[in-house]
N, C-alpha and C positions, 0 to 999 in steps of 0.2 A: 405355501408361499413363505419365503424367508422374511425375517424381520430384521431391519437395520435401525440401530439407534444412533442419532447424531447428537453430540454434545456441543451445544452452542449454536445460536442462530445468527452468527455473523454472515457476511456475504458468502464466504467459503462454505460454511455449513449448509446454508440454504441452497446454494448452487449444487452441492453434492446431493442434497436431499431431492431436489428436482430431477436430477439425472437418474438417481436410483429409483425414484417413483416411476419415471417414464420407462425404466427397464423392468418394471413389474414387481419390485420389492415393496413390502409394507414398511413404511418409514415413519419413525417418531423422532421429533426434534425436541430436546429439552434445553431451555434457556433460563438462566437464573435471573436475568433482568426482567423488568416488566414489559419490555418491548423487544422486537427483533432489530438486528442491524449491526451490533457490536461497534467497531470503530467507525463504521459508516453511519454515524448518528446524526441527530438533529436537535437543536435547542430553539425554543420559541420564547420571545419576551417582548411585551409591549407592541405587538404587531410585527416585530422583526422575526425572521427565520434564518437560522445559520446552519449550514452543513458543518459538522465537526470532524469530518474525515476528509478524504480526497476531494479536491475542488475541480479537477478536470479528468477527462477520460481519454486514454490513448488506446490504440488498437480496438476500436469499437466492434470490429467483426468478431472478436472473441466473445463478447457479450451477446451479439446477435446469434452466434452459433449455439450458445446455451439455449436460447429460446427455440431456435429451429430444431434442435435435437430433442426438445421436450414437448413439442406439440404445436409449434407455429410461432410466427413473429410476435414481438411485443410492441404495443403502441407507445413507444418511447422516442419522440422526435429528438434529434440532436442538432445543435447549432455549432458551427466552427468558432473557435476562440481566436480572434484576429485583432491585434497581434496576440500570438501565443503567450508572450510575456514581454515585459519591459524591464530591463536590468539597469540599475543605476549604480555606478561605481564611486569609490570614495573621492576621486578627482572630479566628479561631476559628469563624466562621460555616460551617455545613455545608449544602450543597445536595444532597438525595437525589433524583436524577432518575429517575422511574419508567420502566419499559418501556412502559406504556400512556400514549400522549400525551395522552389525555383527562384524566389526572391531573396533567399538567405544570403548568398554571396554579396549582393549589393548592400544588404543591411550591415554586414560585418565591415565592409569597406567604408561605409558611411560613419560607422562608430569608431573604427580603429585605424583607418587609413588604407591606402592601396596595398594589396597583397594579403590582407586579412581574409577576404572572401575566398581567395585561392587556397589559403591554409585550411579554411573550413571545408572546402570541397574535397581536399585530400583526406581530411579526417573522416568526412561523410562516406567517401568511397571505401576507406579502410573499414569503417564500421559496418558497411553493407556486407562486406566479406565475413565479418564476425557474425553478423546476423544469420547468414547462410549456414555457419558452422554450429551456432548454439540455439537458434530460434526453435525450429521444429525438432532437431535431434536431441536437444538437451532440455529445454524449458517445458516442452509439451509431452515429455515422457518421464517415467520414473528415473531416479538417479541410476546411472549405468556406468560402472567401472569399465565395462567392455567398450562402450562408445567413446569414453574419454581416452582409453588406451589406444583405440584406433586413430583418434585425432592426434595423439602424441606421437604416433608412429609415422605420420606424414610430415616431413620437415616444413613444408609450406604452411600447413595448418597450424603446426606448433608455433611457428614464427608469428602468424597472425594472432593467435590467442595470447601468446607471450605471458605465460603464468608468472614469470619472474618479474614482470613490470607492473607498477601500480598506475592508477588513473593519473595521479600527480606526475609520475615519471613520464607517462605518455604525453601529457600536456606540455611538459618541459621539452620533450623531444620534437613535437610536431607544431606547437603553437608559439610563435616568436613573441607575441604581445602578452605581458603578464596578466592583463585584464581578461584576455581570452582564456587563459589558464584557469582563472577563477570561475569563469562561466562553465568550463568543462568539469572542473573539480566538484561543482555543485551537484552533479549527477550522482556522486557517491552518496549524497544524503537521501537519495530515493530509496536506498536500502538502510538508512540510518547509520552510515559508516563514515570513517575518516578517509579522505581520498589518498592520503599518504600511505595507507595500509590496505586499500581496496584494490583487488585485481583489475588490471586494465581492461579485461574483457567486459566489465560492467559499464564501460564507456559506451557500450552499444545502446544504452538507454537514450542517449542523445539522438542516435539514429532513429530509434523507434518513435520518439516524440515528433521528430521533424518529417519522417517518412510517412507515418500514418495519421499525423495531425493531432491537434489538441481539441477536444470536444467538450461541450457543456450540455447538460440536460435542463431545459427551462423548468423552473420550479425547484431546482436543486438536485444534486446527485443522489440524495436520499431516495428519490423516486426509483432508482435502480433496485434498491433493497425491497421497496414496496412491490415492484413488479415481479421480482423473483419469488417473494413470499406468496403473492397471488397465484403464480404459476404452481407453486407447491400445493396450494389449496385445491387447484383444479385437478391435480394428480393424486389427490387423496392423502397427501402427507399431513400428519398430525403435528402441529406446532404448539408446544406447551410452554408458555412464558411463566415467569415466577416459579420455576421448577429447578431447584439446584441439584446438580449431579454431585453427589458426595464421594463416589468412588466408582471405579470400573471393577466389575467382578471378574474373577479369574478362576477357572477350574480345569484340571487336566492339562495345564500349560497353555491355555488359550483364553482369550477374552470371551466371556459368556453373557455380558450385559452390563447394566449399571445399577447403582443404588441411588434413588432419587427421593430426597426428603424422607429417608428411612425405609423406603419401599424398594425391593429388588425387582428390576424389569429385565426379563431375559431377552437376548438378542443373538442372532446368528453372526452379526458383525457389528462392531462399534467404530464409528467415525468421530474423531475428536477434532473439533474446531477451536478447542481451548489452546492456549499457548503451550508449546511442546514441553517447556519446563514444568508447567503446572501438571500436565498429563503424567509425565515420567517421574516426577519427584513428589507428587501429592496425591493424585487420583488412583494410582495403581497400588495394590497391596504391597506391603513392605518387601516381600520376597520377589516381587516382579518389577520393582522400581529400577530405574536406570539413571545414573548420574550423567548429565550432559556436560562432559568435561571439555576444556579447551575452547570455550565459547564466551565471548564478552557480550554483555547486553548492548543492543543498539541504542542510539540516542533516543531521547524522549522529546517532548515538545512543551513549551509554555505558550498558552493561547490566550489572546484577548478577543472577546466578542464585543465590538463597539457599535452601539447605536448612535448615529451621528445626525445632527441637524444639517439641513442643506445638502446639496449634491454638487460634486465637482467632476468635470470630465476627466477621464483617465482609463487606462487599460484595466481589464478585469483582473489580470495577474501582474503583480509588481514585486520586484526583488531589489532590496537595497543592501549592497555589500559593505562590509566594514573595511577599515584600513589594513587590518592584520587578520587574514582568514586563518592562518595557522594557529593563532592564539585561540580561536574559537574551538578548534578540535583539541588543543591542549587542555582547555578548561573542561571539556566534556569527557575525554578519554584518558587524561593524564592520571598521575598517581594521586593527585589531590583534587578530585572533581569539584567544581564550583560553578555557580551561575555565570554565564558568559558576560563579561562587562560590556563588550562591544560586539553584539551578535549580528549575523545576517538577519534581515527582517523580511519576511514574506507576507504580502498583503493580497488577499482575495476580496475584490470589491465588485461583484457581479452587478451589472445593470439589469436587474430582474424585478419587475413590478410585483411578482408573486412573493418576494422575500422582504418587502418593506410595507409599512402601513400607509404610505402616501408618496407623492412625488417631491415632497419637500425634505426628504431625508434619505439616508442610505445606511446599509450595514456593512461593516468590515470585519473579516476574519483575519486576525494578525497572528502569525506563528513565528517563534524563534526556536532554534535548536537548543536543547537543554540536556544536562546529564540526568540519568534516571534517578528516581526517588530511592534513596538508600540512607535511612537515618543512622544505621550502624557504622557505615564506612565511607559515606559520601555526603550528598546533599539531602537534608531533611526539608522537603518542600512544604511540610506542615509547620515549620518553625514560625513562631509568632512574628508577624510583621513582614515576613519575606515576600509573600504574595503581593502586598500593597507596594512595598519598595520597588520590586522588580517591575510591576505594572507602570509605575511612574518613570522608571528608567527607560522602558521601551517607548513610551510616549515621547519622552524627551529626545531620544535618539531619532525617532521619526521626524520630529521637528527640526533637528540638526541636519537631516538629510533631505529637507525640502518638502516634507509631508506633515506639516503641523496641523493636527486636528484637535488640539487640547481645548480650544474654545468652542468646539462643536459637539463635545461628548455629552450625550444624554445619559448613557450608562456605559460602564466598562465591566463586563463579567470576565472572570478568568477561569481557565482550566489548567491546573498545574500537573506535572507528572504524577504526583500523589493522587490527584483526582482521576487521571487516566487509569491508574492502577485499580482504583475502586470501581470505576465505571465499566471497564472492559476486561478486568482480570489479567491484564498484561503485567507481569512482574516489574515493578519500578516505573510503570508507564512507558516501558521501552516499546515504541510503536511497531518496530519490525522484528521483534523477538531478539535474535542475535545479530551482531554486526558482521558484515561480510569482509572480515579481515584475514589476510594471508592468501598464499597462492592456491590453497585447496579449499577456498571458501565454499565453492559449489558442493563439495563432498561433505562439508561439515554441517550443512543445514540438514535438520532431521528429514529422513526419507518419508515418503507417503505411506509406505507399508511399515507398520510398527514391528517391534522385535518379537511380538507375540502373534500367533495366528489369530485371525479375526479382528485385529486392531489396525486402524488406519488413521493417518493424520492429514488434515486439510487446513488451508488458511495461510496467512502471511508468515507464521513462524516455521512452516515446513517448506519443502521443495515445491516450486522454484523460488518463492519469496513473496514479498509484500507488494501492494498496489493492486488495483482492480484487475487488470489483465492477468497477472501472475496468479492471483488468488483463484480466478476462474479456471485457469489452467490446472491448478492443483485439484480442483473439484473434478475436472475432466479425467485427470490421471486416476484419482481414487475410484471413480465410477468404473473406469476400465479395469482396474485391478480386481474389484469385486465381481464385475460381470453381470449379465442379466439373470433375473430370477428364473426358476424353472417354469413358473406360470407366466404366460404372456401378459404384457401390460393391459391389453384390451380386455382381459377377463376381469379386471378390477374396476372397469368403467373409466379408466384413464385413457386419454388419447395416445395413440402411437406417435413417436417422433415423426415429423414430416420431412426431415432432411437427413441425408446420409452424413456420418460424422466428418467426412472429408470436405464437405461443402463449406464455403466461406461467403455467406450472403453479405450484402451491404446494408447498412443502416439507412433509414430515410432521414435526410437532413433538411433543415429549413434555413 
C-alpha cells in the first residue's frame, strides 16, 4: 500500500486526504497548528463564534461531490442566503441582489434605473459562455497548455475569453452605470486582485455566484472543515496536529517524504497544502528550490470581530463601497503600499442563534482589503498603535456609511495581515497566494503537479485558485494525478466511494 503525506490540514489538504484515503492510500496529514482548518478557522469569545474564513458557499455540488466520492453524503444542511448581498454605494444607492437570479434584472433596474437589468442580462449571458469554456475544461483539470491553445485557435472562443481585456475594461464596455462597474470590479477581489489588472475571464465569478446561488451552513462554515476531517477519520487518514513539517526530503530527483519535528517520515508522494511560496522557497532542499518569479502577492485583509449588544434587522452580507475604488487598489498594489484610508467594507452578520450567546446581541465579521504584511518594503502591521488606529478608522467609516455600531460594541478583536501570516503560514497574510494579474494569470498560478516527481500542490495558492469550490477542485485534480493505490480501498476497512466521479448530486437545503 502506498503512503501519501499531506502537509497542512486546511480544507484543500483534508479534501485531498479524504479522496486519497478512499482510493486506497495510507494517508498521514501533518498540521503545525493545534487544530485543523487553516484559513477556514473559527474564533470564540464570550459566547460569540466567528468564522474567520469564507462566509458563504457557492457551487455546493462540488462539496457534495467530495462526500459522494469518498463514501456517501454528509449531514450538512444548507440554507440559501437571500438576499445574497446588499451593496451600498457612496451616493446612498442600495442594490439588493436576490438569491434567485431570475429576479436580478428587476433588482438592477430598481437600483440604477431602467436598462440596468438588461445590461446585467447581457453580462450574465456572456459569462455563461465563459463558464462553458473554462469551468470543466480549465478549472477542474490540471493546467493544460494544449487546452488553452485549442481555445486560442477558435476565434469565437478567443473573443469570448478576451485575454487582452481586464475586468475593469469589460465593465466599462458593457455596463453604462459607474456603480454597476464597481459591483462587477469587486469580483476581482475574490482572487485578491486589482480589477484593472485582472483578466476579464475571471468575471465569470459573478455568473457562478448568481447561477448556483449563495449558501450558508447553519452553525457556520467551519462545519465544512469539521465534516471533511470526520470523513478523513472514517477513511483511516491519520491527522497529526501540532506537528511542524520542517522540510520535504528529496532523493534521486524525487520527493521521498518529509521531516517533521526532526524526524524523517518516508512517503511515496507528498501533497503540499502549504502556500506555494513556502513550499518552493523554504521547505525544499536548497538544490531543489524554485523561485516563483513574476508573481505579486494577493491582497490581505484587516478583520474586526465585533460582539455587539442588541440586534438590528439587515442582510447577512453587506458591502459598503468608498467614493474612490481605484484609490483602494493603488494603496494595496502601488509602489508605496499603505493601509487604505477609505476602503470598501464587507460585513458578515448572520442571523444564527448558534453563533451568539443570546437574542439580545449579534456578532459581526468586518473585513477590509489590505496590503500584505511587509515590514521591509511595505506596511508593518505590527507597528505600535497601527492596529488600534485602523480599528477606529473602520468603525468611523461604518458610521459615516449608515451603520454606526460604536455605542453597541462589547468587544472588538482584530486580525491583521501579520496575524494571518502567523496563523495560516500565508506569506504576508496574502489570503489568495498570488494576485491574478496579467493575461496569462491562469498559467502563472503554480500547477498541481510539482516540478519534482512525487510532489503535488493543493489549496488556494495553486491551480485553480482560492475559495471553497476551487480549493475542492484542486483536491480532486491532485487525487486524479496520483491515482488509486494498488490495494483496493475496501481492504483497509475504508468504505468505497458511493458515486461515480462524474455525478453531481444536490445538497439538501432547508
